[in-house]
N, C-alpha and C positions, 0 to 999 in steps of 0.2 A: 504493500500500500504506500502511495506517495505521501508527501507532506500534506497536512490538512490546512495550514495557513501560511501566509507569506508576508514578510515585511519588505517592501520594495527598496526602501532607502533607510539608512540608520537614523535619519532625522525625522522619519514619519511618526505620527502619533495615532495611526490606525493600522490594523492588520486586515489582509484580504483573505476571505474564506475560499479555499480551493475545492472544498466539498461542502455539502449541506451540513450545517451545525445546528444543534438543538439547544433550546433554552435550558439553562441550568448546567450545561456542560462546563467542565474545567479544562480550559485550553492551556497547554503547557508550551511556552515558547521562550527560548533563551533564559532559562532558569526562572522565569516568571510564570505565574498562574493567573489566568483571567477567567472569571465566572461570567457566562453569557446571561444577559438580562432578557434576551428574546431570541427567537430563531434567527439564524443568519444564513440566508440562502447562498449557495455557491456563487461566486463572483462579487458578492457584496462585502462591505467592510464593517468593522466594529471598532469602537474607541478604546485606546489603551490607557488613557488617563482621564480623570474627570475634568471637564471644561466648563467654564462659566460663559454666559451669554456674551457674544462678541469676540471670544477667543478664537485663535487661528488653528486651522487644520492643515496638516502637511501630508502630501503624498509625492512620490518621486523626488523627495527632498525639497519641495517647493510649496508655496502657498496655493491651496486649491479651494478654500472656502472659510467661512466663519459660522460658528454655531449660533443658532437663533434663540436658544434657551439652554439652560444648564443641562449637560448630559453626563451620564455615568460610565464608568468602565464596563465594557461588555455590551453597551447599547449599540444598536445598528445605526449606521449612517443612513439618513433618509432625506428626501426633499423637504420634509417638515423641519428637521433640526439643523440642516446645513444649507446655506446659500452661497452662490458663487462669489469668489474673491480671487483676485490675481495680483501678483506683485508688480509694482511699477517697473518700467524699463527705460534705459537710456543708453546712448553710445558712451563707451568708456574704453580707453586703450587697453588692449588685452594681449597677453603673451600666451595665447592658447597653444598647448603642445599636444599633438596627436600621436598616438602610438598605433600605426597601421597594423592590421592583423597579418598573420602568417598566410601568404598567398602561394606558397611553394607548390601546393596541389594543383594550382590553376595557371601557373606562370607561363606555360607553353601551350595553353589550350587555345583553340579557335572555334568559331562557329561557321556554319555554311549559310552565307547570306547573298543577297542580290546587290551587286556593286553598281552604284550610279556614277555618272561621269563627273559629278562634283566632289567625289571622294567619300560620300556617305555610303552606308551599307544598310539595306533593308533586311528585316527578318521575315518579310512576306512580299509578295508581288501582286498588287491589286490594280484593277482599273477603276477609276473614280468618276462618278457622275455628280455634277455640282449644279444646283439651280441658283441663279442669282436672286430669285424671289419666290415666295411661297406659291405664287400662281402656277408655277411649273411642277409642283409636287405631283399632281395627278399624272402628268406626262411621264415623270420618272417612275411612277408606280406601274404604268402600262409597259414601259421598257423593261423594268425589273421582272415583271411577270413573264415577258417574252424571253429574255435572255437567261434568266435563272433556270427556267424549266428546260429550255432546249440545250443549254451548254453544260448542264450537270451541277449547278451551284445551289439548287433549291434545297431548303430544309426538308427533312423527311415528311412525307405526306400521311403519316400514320393518323394524324388528327382528321384528315379528310376521310380516311377509311373508317374512323370511329363515327363520323357524321353519316357516312353511307350506311353503316350498320343500323344506326338509329332511324334513318329514313326507311329502311326496309322493315324494321320492327313496327314503325307506325303504320305502314301500308298493310302489313299482315296482321296487325293487332295481336302481336305475340306477348309473351310473358317478359316484362322488363327485368324481373329479377333473374331470369335465366340468360339474359343477354350478356355475352362476354365481350367487353370493349378493350381488352388487353391485346391490341394489335401489335404483333412483333415484326412483321415484314413490311418493307417499304417498296413502293412501286417506282420510286425515283432512281434513275440510273446512278450507279456508284462510280462510274468512270467519267471524269471530266474530259471535255473535248480538248482543252488546253492544259496540259499537264503542269506547265510552269507558271500558270496564272492562278493564284490562290483564291481569287474571288473578284466579283464585280460589285462595287459598293456605291451606295446612294445616300447623299447628304440631305435628305429632306429636312426642311426647317420652316419656321414661321416668320422669317424676317425678310429684309430686302426692300420693304416699302411699308408705308402706313405709320411707321414709328418716327422717332426723331432721327435726324440725319446722322447724328453721332452713332446711333445703333447700326445704321447701314455701313458706316465707315469701319466700325469694329468688325462687323460681319465680313466685310471685304478682306480685311487682314487675316481673319480666321480661315476663310475659304482659300486664300492664297497660301497660307501655311500648310493646309491639307494637300493642295495640289503639289507643293514642293516636298512633301513628306518622303523620306527614304523608302517607305513601303509602297509607294505609288509609282506605277509604271507609265501611266498615261491618264488623260483627263478629257471628259466630255462635258461641256458647259451648255446648259439650257437657259435662255433668257427670254423674258416676255418682250421687253423693249422700252417700256415707259416707266419702269420702277426707279426708286431712289438709287439703288445699287446698280450703276451702269457697268457694262462690260469693260469699258475703258478704265474704270476705277479698279476693278479686279485685276486687270492686266498691269496697271501701274504698280499696285501693291505686290504683285507677283514678281515683277522686275526689280522692285526695291529689295525684296527679300532675297532673290537669287538672280543677279544680272545675267548669269549664263544659263538660265533655265532652258533646257532643250528637250524636254519630254514631249511626246505627241499631245497636242492640245486642239480639240475640235470644238468650235463654238457655233451654236444655232440660236437664232433669234426669231421667235414665233411671229412677231408682228411684221417681219420682213419675208416670211415664207409664203408659199402659194396656198398652203393649207396645213392644218395640224397633222394630217396623215403624211404629207410630204416631208414635213420636218422630222417626225418620229421615224419614218422609214429611212431617211438620210442619216439620222443620228445612229440608228442601229447598224446601218451598212458601214459607216466610217468607223464606228467603234469596233465592229467585228474585224475590220482590216487592221485596226490598231492592236487588237488582241492577238492577231496572227504574229505581229512583230514582237509584242511583249512576251509571247511564248518562247521566243528564241533565246531569251535570257535564262541562264541557269545559275543555280547556287554554287558559290565558290568559297573557299576558306577565307575567313577574315579574323583579324585580331579582336580580342575582347574589348580593346580600346574603342572599337566601333559601335559598341552597344550603348544605348541610352535607355536607362531604366526609370520609368515613372513609378512612384510608390503611393498607394492610396488605401484608405480604409473606409468602410461603409457598412451599415448594419452592425456597428461595433457593440461589444459587450464588455463586461468587467474583466475578461481575460485578454482583451485585445492588447492592452499595454504591457502584459507580462509574458505573452507567448508569441503570437504571430507578429506583432509589430516589432519587438526587439529582434526576432529572428530575421525578419525582412531587413531590419537595420544593420544586422551583421552582414547579410548578403550585400547590402549597399556599400558598407565599408570595404568588403572584399573587392567589389567592382571598382570603387574609387582608387583603391591601392593598386589595381591593375591598369589604371589609366582610362577607365570608362566614365560615363556621365550618369548622375542620379538626379532626378527631379522630385523635390518635396514641395507640395503645394498646399491647398486648403487653408488659406490664411485665417478664417474664423476658428480653425481647429489647431492654431498655434498660440492661442490666447493663454497666457500664463507660462509659456515656454519661450517667450521672446528674448529674455535676457541671455539665456543660454545660447541661443542662435546668434544673437548680436555679438557675444563674446567670441564665438567661433568664426565670425566673418572676417576674412583676411584683409579686405579693402574697406577703408573708412567710408568711401563714397557709396559702396554697396550696402554697408550697414545702415547708413542714413537713409538710403532709398527704401530699405526694408521698413524702417521706422515710419517713414512718410506714407508708404502704402498701407501699413497696418493702421496707422492713426486715421487716415482718410477713410478707410473701410469701416472702422469702428464707429467713427463719427456719423457716417452715412446711415449705418444701422440704427444708431441711437436717435438720429433726427427723424427717422421713419417710425419711431415709437417701439423699436426692437433693440437688439444688442447682441453681442456675442454670447452673453449669459443665457440667451434663449436658444442656443444652438442644439443642445442635446434633445434628441427625439424621444417620444414616449417609449419606444423600444430600447433606446440607450439607457434611459432612467430605470426601466423595469429590470434591466440586467446589470445594474450596479454603477452606471456612469451618472452620478448624481449632479455634478456641476460641469460647466464647460471647461474649467481648468483641469479637472480630472481627465476628461475626455481628451483635451488638447495635449497634456503632458504625455499621455499614453500614445496619442497619435504621432507626436513628434519623434517617437522612438524609431519610426520607419526610416528616418533619415540617418540613423546610425550616429557615429561620433566624429565623423570627418569634418575638417574645416569647411566653411561655406565659401565657395569660390565666386559665386555671382548671385545677384537677385534680379529676377525678370518680371516685368509686368505681363499682363495677359497677352498672349500670342507672340511675345518676344522669343526668338530662337535661342536655345542653349548652345553656346559656342565654346565654353571653357570646360575642359575635363574636370571632373570632381562633382561635389554636391552643389546643386543650384536650387534656390528657392523660387517658386513660381506663384504669382498672385492669381488665385482662382477661388471660387466659393468652395464650401465643404460639400455642397450638393454633389451626389455621386457622379451623375452624368455630366454636369457642367464642369466638374473637376477633371474627369477623364478626357473630356473634349478639349480642355485647355492644355493638359499635359501632352496630348498628341500634337497640338499646335506648336508647342515648344520643342518638339522633336523626339518624344519618347517612342522607341521602337518596340518596347515591351512594357506592360504595366503589371506590377504586382499589386493585387487588390485583396487586402485582408478583411475578413468578416467573421463576426461571432454569431450573428443572427441569420445570415444568408441573404444574398442578393444576386440577381442574374445579370447585373450590369456588364456591358461590353463596349466596344468601340469599333467603328467601321474600318479603320486602317491600322490600328495598333492592337495586337493580340493582348487580351486581358487574362491574367492568370489568377485564379481565386485561391486564397490561402485561408483555411479555417483556423480559428483560435482554439477550437475544442473538437475532440473526436466524435462527440455526439452529433454535432452539426455535419461533420464530414461524412458520417454514415447516413444520416437522415436525408441530406441533400447531395448525395453523391453524383447526381446528374449535373450539378453546376460547380462542384468543388474539385480543385485539382491537387491541392497539397494540404495535408493535415498536420497542424502544429500541436495537436493534443498531447503527443508524447512529452512535450515540455512540462505540461501541467501534471502529467502522471509521473514525472521524474525519470522517464526512460531515455530522454535525450536532453543535451544541453542546448542553450540558445545558439552557441557556436556551431554545434553539429547540425542543427536544423538549418541554420543560415547557409552552411555549405551545401546541404541537400537542395535548398531553394535555388542556389546559383547553378547547380548541376541541372536542375529542371529548366532553368532559363536558357542555358546553353542548348539543350535539346529542343526547346520550343523555338528558339531563334534559328535553329537549323532545319525546322520543319519535320523533325523526327517524332515529335509529339504535338498534338493539336489541342490547345486548351478548350475546355468545355464551352466557354462563351463563344469561341470561334466556330465550334461544331454546330452550335445552335443558331448561328447567324445573329447573335445578339449585338446588333449594330446601333447602339444608342448614341445620339448626337444632339446636344442642346447648347446652342451658342449662349454665352453670358451677355446680357444687355447692359451690364455694369450697374444695374439697379441693386437693391438690397436683396441678396440671396445668401443664406447661411449654409 
């Protein structure tokens, strides 16, 4: 049996329950005995010392809240007795010293990727459809239906088969209880026409017109970033013609991002076409010819320095900050030590961890940029009647993440311990090897959308409650914080960090396992579940208040 409780940092005044604990139990820890005043569910915390109203509570060695009334030893931390509080932060000269991990196991390793002419290397080879405005979404859907079905990229049609069985049951008035809907076989061809094209992706969105012009401008930069992504082989753009986001705006942003952009790029404007059918037919034809060319590109060995790893958490629980996130953080440190890039985003979920990140930032200008972005984001949320303190979701709270500072300090563990090399605003590309901070919301899809825009070629996504989130161009790898989730939602989970909680593996061992999986995924040897399911979530951030 593994440990029953955990003290994350020596300065903490709470313990984390690793298993369900019962009221009246005597918990032995570090030669101390704590009598529980109430049941403490696994993932929740209980107080180690009596605290008076207004006194501070520490986890991860930092301030995470203040008690709202007097609490006793052995009492469970809850939303009633604890409210969010975070330590202030500022720039101060720091002599942060980093001890890189041992990377001897990986020093000569490579992955098999798609080499682009600008020196980047993709972990996948996709063709991308981009609408400049939401008016073209329906046309994209028509093209998707045609190309996915005929070229072998459609998701399994087992659900169509289930609907067919229900239809037959209704017609025949059979016994619904006797109807077996567990369809095993799929009628979708398993062989793709283009072996070296991993998919055809569609960036349906609700922007491009009708909102403020600044939203269209940000969207243009986002779409340009996706067109330039290392995992994209070619692009088809559909435009209506009269929208705020004009084709020339998109082309300008694309050239600004990559002056030597040379991928196939086909643009179709509906208001200049003879008919909708003519435009769609031509788009399909030109795209097909582009796919023929894209299929000529094959995977070749590439250094791990060419990997850009986004790290994200969503559907987090009380184990996120002590199993999956630290393990992903160790994987991040390994990749940084090997010369790769790591992107840590979700600024609302860095609340309370700011000073640590500032002290680790090598460049003063970058550190001050981080402070400016965090301050502006926080003030915008407060001006809208919200705030970072309202970030934890009901699911987070139910599973032990009581305040945003608790959630954030656990979330920051995904970035490991490496120095911060650069700070990027939304859609800015990561160009410096090492750990980069990227300004995005905490919202799962908005964050993954932003990470891909900054150049992530793989995303590690930790979850304690389970979430199916994916991305159109960047493979998303799901990492469970606990084995129960990994077993229950095996259809969406790729890696199980439960052995850390059970005491069967160390954080370091799990981090190495995660990097091994990343190398295989980057090489196309293993396909993450989100990719298998065509979980292509894409939500542009309009820079409004989104937590």
